[in-house]
C-alpha positions in Angstrom: 84.4 117.3 125.2 86.7 116.2 128.0 87.4 112.7 126.6 86.1 113.0 123.0 89.4 114.5 121.6 91.5 111.7 123.2 89.1 109.0 121.9 89.0 110.4 118.4 92.8 110.7 118.2 93.2 107.1 119.4 90.9 105.9 116.7 92.5 108.0 113.9 96.0 107.0 114.9 95.1 103.3 114.9 93.8 103.4 111.4 96.8 105.4 110.3 99.1 102.7 111.7 97.0 100.0 110.1 97.1 101.8 106.7 100.9 102.1 106.8 101.3 98.4 107.8 99.0 97.4 105.0 101.1 99.4 102.6 104.5 98.0 103.6 103.6 94.6 105.0 101.7 91.6 103.6 98.7 90.4 105.7 98.3 87.2 103.8 101.9 85.8 104.0 103.5 87.1 107.1 103.0 85.8 110.7 100.1 87.2 112.6 102.2 87.7 115.7 104.8 89.7 113.7 102.1 91.9 112.1 100.4 92.4 115.5 103.7 93.4 117.2 104.6 95.8 114.4 101.1 97.4 114.4 101.1 97.8 118.1 104.6 99.4 118.0 103.7 101.9 115.3 100.3 102.6 117.0 101.9 103.5 120.3 104.6 105.6 118.8 102.2 107.6 116.6 99.9 107.9 119.6 102.6 109.6 121.7 103.1 112.1 118.9 99.4 113.0 118.6 98.6 113.2 122.3 101.5 115.3 123.4 99.8 118.6 122.2 96.7 117.7 124.3 99.0 117.1 127.3 100.6 120.6 126.8 97.3 122.4 126.6 96.0 120.6 129.7 99.1 121.4 131.6 98.8 125.1 130.7 95.3 125.1 132.0 96.2 123.4 135.2 99.1 125.9 135.7 96.6 128.7 135.4 94.4 127.2 138.1 97.5 126.7 140.3 98.5 130.3 139.9 95.1 131.5 140.8 95.0 129.5 144.0 98.4 130.8 145.0 97.2 134.3 144.2 94.1 133.9 146.3 96.1 132.6 149.3 98.5 135.6 148.9 95.5 138.0 148.9 94.1 136.4 152.1 97.4 136.8 153.8 97.8 140.4 152.8 94.2 141.2 154.0 94.9 139.5 157.3 98.1 141.5 157.8 96.4 144.8 156.9 93.4 144.3 159.1 95.3 145.8 162.0 96.4 148.8 160.0 93.3 150.3 158.3 95.3 153.3 156.8 97.0 151.0 154.3 95.0 150.1 151.2 97.0 147.8 149.0 96.1 147.4 145.3 94.7 144.0 144.7 95.1 142.3 141.3 92.2 140.5 139.9 93.0 136.8 139.2 93.0 135.6 135.7 90.1 133.8 134.2 91.2 130.3 133.3 89.4 129.1 130.2 89.1 125.3 129.9 90.5 124.0 126.6 88.2 122.2 124.2 90.4 119.1 124.4 90.8 119.2 128.2 91.6 115.8 129.7 90.5 115.3 133.4 93.1 114.8 136.1 94.4 111.3 136.6 93.8 110.0 133.0 96.9 111.1 131.3 99.4 109.8 133.8 97.8 106.3 133.6 97.6 106.6 129.8 101.3 107.6 129.5 102.4 104.8 131.8 100.6 102.2 129.8 101.8 103.6 126.4 105.4 104.1 127.5 106.0 100.8 129.3 104.2 98.8 126.6 106.4 100.4 123.9 109.5 99.7 126.0 108.4 96.1 126.5 108.0 95.8 122.7 111.3 97.4 121.7 113.5 95.7 124.3 111.9 92.3 124.7 109.1 91.2 122.4 110.2 92.6 119.0 113.8 91.4 119.2 112.4 88.0 120.0 110.0 88.1 117.1 112.8 89.3 114.8 114.8 86.2 115.5 111.6 84.1 115.3 110.8 85.5 111.8 114.4 85.0 110.5 114.7 81.5 111.8 114.8 78.7 109.3 113.5 76.1 111.7 110.5 74.0 110.6 108.6 73.9 113.9 107.4 76.5 116.3 109.5 75.1 119.1 112.6 75.2 116.9 111.9 78.9 116.0 111.4 79.8 119.7 114.7 78.0 120.6 116.6 79.9 118.0 115.1 83.2 119.1 116.0 82.5 122.7 119.6 81.7 121.9 120.1 84.8 119.7 118.5 87.1 122.3 120.5 85.6 125.1 123.7 86.8 123.3 122.0 90.1 122.5 121.0 90.9 126.0 124.3 89.5 127.4 126.1 92.4 125.8 123.7 94.9 127.3 124.1 93.5 130.7 127.9 93.9 130.4 127.4 97.5 129.3 125.0 98.6 132.1 126.3 96.4 134.8 128.5 99.1 136.3 125.7 101.6 136.2 123.3 99.4 138.0 125.9 98.6 140.7 126.4 102.3 141.1 122.7 102.9 141.6 122.2 100.0 144.0 125.1 101.2 146.2 124.7 105.0 146.2 120.9 105.4 145.6 117.7 103.9 146.7 116.2 101.1 144.7 113.4 103.5 143.6 115.9 105.2 141.4 116.3 102.0 139.3 113.2 102.9 137.3 114.5 106.4 136.6 117.9 104.9 135.6 116.3 102.6 133.2 114.2 105.4 131.6 117.3 107.6 131.5 119.4 104.9 129.8 116.7 104.3 127.2 116.2 108.0 126.5 120.0 108.6 126.3 120.4 105.8 123.7 117.4 107.2 121.7 118.7 110.8 121.9 122.1 109.7 120.6 120.5 108.2 117.5 117.9 110.9 117.3 120.4 113.7 116.8 122.2 111.8 114.1 119.0 111.2 112.1 117.6 114.7 112.7 120.8 116.3 111.6 120.5 114.5 108.3 116.8 115.0 107.8 116.7 118.8 108.6 118.9 119.4 105.5 118.1 116.5 103.2 114.3 116.9 103.2 114.2 120.6 102.1 117.0 119.8 99.6 115.1 116.8 98.2 112.0 119.0 97.5 114.2 121.6 95.9 115.9 119.1 93.7 112.5 117.6 92.8 111.6 120.9 91.2 114.5 120.5 88.8 113.4 117.8 86.3 116.7 117.4 84.6 118.7 116.7 87.8 115.9 114.5 89.1 115.9 112.5 85.8 119.7 112.1 85.9 119.4 110.8 89.5 116.7 108.4 88.4 119.0 107.0 85.7 121.7 106.6 88.3 119.4 104.7 90.6 118.3 102.5 87.7 121.9 101.5 87.0 122.5 100.6 90.6 119.2 98.8 91.0 119.8 96.7 87.9 123.0 95.5 89.4 121.2 94.5 92.6 118.4 93.0 90.5 120.8 90.8 88.6 122.6 89.8 91.7 119.3 88.8 93.4 118.3 86.7 90.4 121.7 84.9 90.4 121.4 84.4 94.1 117.9 82.9 93.7 119.2 80.6 90.9 122.0 79.3 93.1 119.7 78.7 96.0 117.1 76.9 93.8 119.9 74.7 92.5 120.7 73.6 96.0 117.0 73.0 96.7 116.8 70.9 93.5 119.7 68.8 94.6 118.3 68.2 98.0 114.8 67.5 96.7 116.2 64.9 94.3 118.2 63.3 97.1 115.4 63.1 99.6 112.5 61.1 98.2 108.9 61.1 99.4 109.2 58.3 101.9 112.1 59.9 103.7 111.5 61.2 107.3 112.9 64.6 106.3 110.6 64.9 103.2 108.2 67.2 105.2 111.0 69.7 105.6 111.7 69.6 101.9 108.0 70.2 101.2 108.0 73.2 103.6 111.0 74.6 101.7 109.3 74.1 98.3 106.3 76.0 99.5 108.5 79.1 100.0 109.9 78.8 96.4 108.4 80.8 93.5 105.6 79.1 91.6 107.7 78.5 88.4 110.4 76.8 90.4 107.8 74.7 92.3 106.4 73.4 89.0 109.9 72.7 87.6 110.9 70.8 90.7 107.6 68.9 90.7 108.2 67.7 87.2 111.6 66.4 88.2 110.1 64.3 91.0 107.6 62.4 88.9 109.8 59.3 88.9 109.2 57.7 92.3 112.1 55.9 93.9 112.0 53.9 97.1 113.9 55.1 100.1 117.3 53.3 100.5 119.4 53.8 103.6 122.5 52.5 101.7 122.5 55.2 99.1 124.3 58.5 99.0 124.5 60.4 102.3 121.5 62.6 103.1 121.7 66.2 104.3 121.1 66.7 108.0 118.2 68.7 109.5 120.6 71.4 110.5 121.7 72.0 106.9 118.0 72.0 105.8 117.3 74.7 108.4 120.1 76.8 106.9 118.8 76.2 103.4 115.3 77.1 104.5 116.6 80.4 105.8 118.5 81.1 102.6 115.4 80.4 100.5 113.3 82.8 102.5 115.9 85.6 102.2 116.6 84.9 98.5 112.9 84.8 97.4 112.0 88.0 99.4 115.0 89.9 98.0 114.1 88.8 94.5 110.5 89.9 94.8 111.5 93.2 96.4 114.0 94.1 93.6 111.4 93.2 90.9 108.8 95.5 92.5 111.3 98.3 93.0 112.4 98.0 89.4 108.9 98.4 88.1 108.3 101.4 90.4 111.5 103.0 89.2 110.6 102.4 85.5 107.2 104.1 86.0 109.0 107.0 87.7 111.6 107.3 84.9 108.9 107.0 82.1 106.9 109.7 83.8 109.8 112.1 84.1 110.7 111.5 80.5 107.1 112.3 79.5 107.3 115.5 81.5 110.5 116.5 79.7 108.8 115.8 76.3 105.5 117.6 77.1 107.3 120.8 78.4 107.7 121.9 74.7 104.2 120.9 73.7 102.3 123.7 72.0 98.9 122.1 72.6 99.3 122.4 76.4 97.9 118.9 76.8 99.8 116.2 78.7 100.3 113.0 76.6 101.5 109.8 78.3 103.7 107.4 76.5 101.9 104.4 78.0 98.3 105.4 78.7 96.5 103.4 81.3 94.4 100.5 79.9 91.7 101.2 82.5 88.9 103.6 81.5 89.4 107.1 83.0 87.4 107.9 86.1 85.2 110.9 86.7 88.1 112.9 88.1 90.2 112.5 84.9 87.2 113.4 82.8 86.1 116.5 84.6 88.8 117.7 87.0 92.2 116.4 86.2 92.0 116.7 82.4 95.1 116.5 80.1 95.2 120.3 80.1 95.1 120.6 83.9 97.7 117.8 84.1 100.0 119.7 81.7 99.9 122.9 83.7 100.5 121.0 87.0 103.3 118.8 85.8 105.1 121.3 83.5 104.5 124.6 85.3 103.0 124.6 88.8 104.6 121.5 90.4 108.1 122.9 90.3 107.1 126.2 91.8 105.1 124.5 94.5 108.1 122.3 95.4 110.4 125.3 95.5 108.0 127.2 97.9 107.7 124.1 100.0 111.5 123.7 100.1 111.9 127.3 101.3 109.3 126.9 104.0 110.9 123.7 105.2 114.4 125.3 105.1 113.1 128.1 107.4 111.6 125.5 109.7 114.8 123.6 109.8 116.7 126.8 110.7 114.3 127.4 113.5 114.8 123.9 114.8 118.6 124.2 114.7 118.5 127.5 116.5 116.1 126.3 119.2 118.1 123.1 119.7 121.2 125.2 120.4 119.5 127.7 122.7 116.6 125.9 124.5 118.6 125.8 127.8 118.4 129.6 128.1 115.3 130.7 130.0 116.3 134.3 130.8 116.0 135.6 128.1 114.0 133.0 126.1 115.9 132.3 122.9 114.1 129.2 121.7 111.7 130.3 118.9 109.2 127.6 119.6 109.2 128.4 123.3 108.5 132.0 122.4 105.6 131.1 120.2 104.1 128.8 122.9 104.5 131.4 125.7 102.9 134.1 123.5 99.9 131.9 123.0 99.8 130.9 126.6 99.2 134.5 127.7 95.9 134.6 125.8 95.2 131.0 126.5 94.8 130.3 122.8 94.7 126.5 123.2 93.9 125.9 119.5 97.0 127.7 118.4 99.1 126.0 121.1 98.0 122.5 120.0 98.4 123.3 116.4 101.9 124.8 116.9 102.9 121.8 119.0 101.5 119.3 116.5 103.2 121.0 113.5 106.5 121.2 115.3 106.6 117.7 116.5 105.2 116.4 113.2 108.1 118.1 111.4 110.6 116.6 113.8 109.1 113.2 113.4 109.0 113.5 109.6 112.7 114.4 109.5 113.5 111.4 111.8 111.1 108.8 110.4 111.7 109.6 106.8 115.4 109.1 107.4 114.6 105.7 109.1 112.5 104.7 106.0 115.5 105.5 103.7 118.0 103.5 105.7 119.6 100.7 103.7 122.4 98.7 105.1 123.8 96.1 102.7 120.3 95.1 101.6 119.6 93.6 105.0 117.1 96.2 106.1 114.9 98.1 103.7 111.3 99.3 103.9 109.7 98.8 100.5 106.1 99.7 99.6 103.5 97.5 97.8 103.7 94.7 100.5 107.3 93.9 99.7 108.8 94.6 103.2 109.9 91.4 105.0 109.0 90.6 108.5 112.4 91.4 109.9 112.5 94.9 108.4 109.0 95.6 109.7 109.9 94.6 113.2 113.2 96.6 113.0 111.3 99.8 112.1 108.8 99.2 114.9 111.7 98.7 117.4 113.5 101.8 116.2 110.3 103.9 116.4 109.7 102.8 120.0 113.3 103.8 120.9 113.2 107.2 119.1 109.8 108.5 119.9 110.1 109.0 123.7 113.3 110.9 123.6 112.1 112.9 120.6 109.0 114.0 122.5 111.1 114.7 125.6 113.4 116.8 123.6 110.4 118.7 122.1 109.1 119.5 125.6 112.5 120.8 126.5 112.6 123.0 123.4 109.3 124.7 124.3 110.4 124.9 128.0 107.8 122.5 129.3 110.4 120.2 130.9 111.3 121.5 134.4 114.4 119.3 134.6 116.0 121.2 131.7 114.4 124.7 132.0 114.8 124.7 135.9 111.5 126.7 136.1 109.0 126.4 139.0 106.0 125.3 137.1 103.7 122.3 136.7 105.1 119.4 134.7 103.3 117.7 131.9 101.9 114.3 132.6 104.5 112.9 130.1 107.5 114.3 131.9 106.1 113.2 135.3 106.3 109.5 134.4 110.0 110.0 133.4 111.0 110.6 137.0 113.6 113.1 138.2 116.6 113.1 135.9 118.6 114.7 138.6 119.4 111.2 139.9 122.1 111.3 137.3 123.0 115.0 137.2 125.8 114.7 134.6 123.1 113.4 132.1 120.3 115.8 133.0 122.6 118.9 133.2 125.1 117.9 130.6 124.2 115.3 127.9 120.6 116.3 127.5 121.5 120.0 127.1 124.7 120.1 125.2 124.6 117.0 123.0 121.7 118.3 120.8 124.1 121.2 119.8 126.0 118.5 117.7 123.1 118.9 115.3 124.8 122.0 113.8 127.9 120.0 112.8 125.7 117.2 111.3 123.7 119.7 109.3 126.9 121.2 107.9 128.2 117.8 107.0 124.9 116.9 105.3 124.8 120.2 103.4 128.2 119.6 101.9 127.4 115.9 101.4 130.5 114.8 103.3 129.0 111.4 104.2 128.1 110.8 100.5 131.6 111.7 99.4 133.2 109.5 102.0 131.0 106.5 101.0 131.9 107.2 97.3 135.6 107.1 98.1 135.2 103.8 100.0 133.7 102.2 97.0 129.9 102.6 97.7 128.5 104.2 94.6 126.7 107.4 95.4 125.2 110.2 93.3 127.8 112.9 93.2 127.3 115.8 90.7 130.6 116.1 89.1 132.1 112.6 89.0 133.2 110.4 86.1 131.7 107.3 87.8 128.4 109.0 88.3 128.3 110.1 84.7 129.0 106.6 83.5 126.2 105.2 85.7 123.8 107.9 84.5 124.6 106.9 80.9 124.2 103.3 81.7 120.9 103.9 83.4 119.6 106.0 80.5 120.4 103.1 78.1 118.6 100.7 80.5 115.5 102.9 80.6 115.6 103.2 76.8 115.8 99.5 76.4 112.9 98.9 78.9 110.9 101.5 77.0 111.3 99.7 73.7 110.4 96.4 75.4 107.2 97.9 77.0 106.3 99.6 73.7 106.4 96.2 71.9 104.3 94.7 74.7 101.8 97.6 74.4 101.7 97.2 70.6 101.1 93.5 70.9 98.3 94.0 73.4 96.7 96.7 71.3 96.8 94.4 68.2 95.2 91.5 70.2 92.6 93.9 71.5 91.8 95.1 68.1 91.5 91.6 66.7 89.2 90.6 69.6 87.0 93.6 68.9 86.9 93.0 65.2 86.2 89.3 65.7 83.4 90.0 68.2 81.8 92.5 65.7 82.0 90.0 62.9 80.6 87.3 65.1 77.7 89.5 66.1 77.1 90.7 62.5 77.1 87.2 61.0 75.3 85.7 64.0 72.6 88.3 63.6 72.3 87.7 59.9 72.1 83.9 60.4 69.4 84.4 63.0 67.3 86.6 60.6 67.7 84.1 57.7 66.7 81.3 60.1 63.6 83.2 61.3 62.6 84.0 57.6 62.9 80.3 56.7 60.9 79.3 59.7 58.1 81.8 58.9 58.1 80.5 55.3 57.8 76.9 56.5 55.0 77.8 58.8 53.1 79.6 56.1 53.5 76.8 53.6 52.4 74.3 56.3 49.3 76.4 57.1 48.5 76.7 53.4 48.7 72.8 52.9 46.5 72.3 56.0 43.8 74.7 54.5 43.9 72.9 51.2 43.5 69.6 52.8 40.5 70.8 54.8 38.9 72.2 51.7 39.3 69.0 49.8 37.9 67.0 52.6 34.8 69.2 52.7 34.3 68.8 49.0 
């Protein structure tokens, strides 16, 4: 079992990353290199999260073996000293029995594994993904043009980083050995990641339990859905108008540049990125062929076409994204309204306003029946969400306490460190790995869910159902690669497995060993890494009182605030929009049902009349055959006579 656990987790994590990429990305339309870079980034980040518990259990086992070796050496020394004095009989302690964990990884594998994973993820987040981001956003029509644009944009990007870290590198080169440059680079990357990590974690530790508690209140959840519908409709209309304006520019350019113009290939590339209905409309307008004339109106330059190409890509993607988000929000609103209606049902059977056209599966027939669905949606779900919210709230409180006290080793105040040390005494490796995995999974969920909810002026947004653009996918992969290493390092510090922070004389994990000695920069190791996470308390308080939401609302960014006139107006507007869409969908459903009914009736009549005609035809045929046979017999009889 030495390498089976590692191999199984690698395979599971790969398919997990592939599933998420399939959910958010589009394998058919996006660049293969973009998809590969995003998949590799997500895979490596999730891999760090899943392998850290195995590293902890292996380190505890190696620490036990080291303690036994030191104990044996001490016993030999005592026996040698007491050989001259036979009257002294010291009490000898029996060494502990070190049980090998089921997921033990042999020595030498994890350090190499972590080096490959860490440096590959850093290469992706600082070099490859920023380059691929610029490549995907570029409106150039050739590969060389896209590469040129990406190189120019990244030269400006990394020029700012060189100015920021130039003084630090000069300090290291003058005062320290060159071997400290690697540690300085790791420290700088982890410091940047820890700075952002605390901000995201402070928001997620409060917002995630609160979101589950609010999900148990159908009335408040429905009001927030109406509010989101009003905001999304504004964005949807804006996206449609933006697409119309861009399509007008494309139409003008397409009518100006005819088929025999040298830049016509660029126009054809732009037209392929347009929606199908616009392609057909523009194609009909170009039926009249005109010869190319150099003395006509001035033609747009290739640079302007590159800019137009970039605008088309963004406008089409934004339009498609808002359409899908609108349909998802409508389904959510209709479902919540159905729950509100079915709560007063006396039959205790859940009735959908718009039942699915597909035939129910075996689960809906035998397990998830309308009665079971009613009890789950109207009774059990809210209580399950409330219990889950309380559990997550307790977990968040434990995280906040541990983040503020993990630097104290005597006594041990960090709750997670206490749990791990209690399990370490009995060498309960399964409990150790499960406790590590649950803790780090909760931390990652708080951080990553906040990342997936980020939305900055519609420029970056992760949308399911294959509606996330290439730039957003790459940005999420880049952010994961920058957040995961400091998150895991912070987790190891919380459970006192990082000697740099705990200052304990014990064996380091393989993960912390590749990070190098942070004492090269003592003000970061002994100051920033220890005291900065305490800021999480202030962030949690600000999130609890919704200070950020209120500030954004005052600045003009519409946010859902409970007692506010603007919020009430948007909720009423959203309710009217949902009511209008319900009537529209109801008319569509009625039309589909009438057409389905007419098709079924027509098919029955056709089968009925078709069967009757076939029976009449067979009777006539049998009558003709009988009459023909009778005539033949009469002719034979007459000829015999």
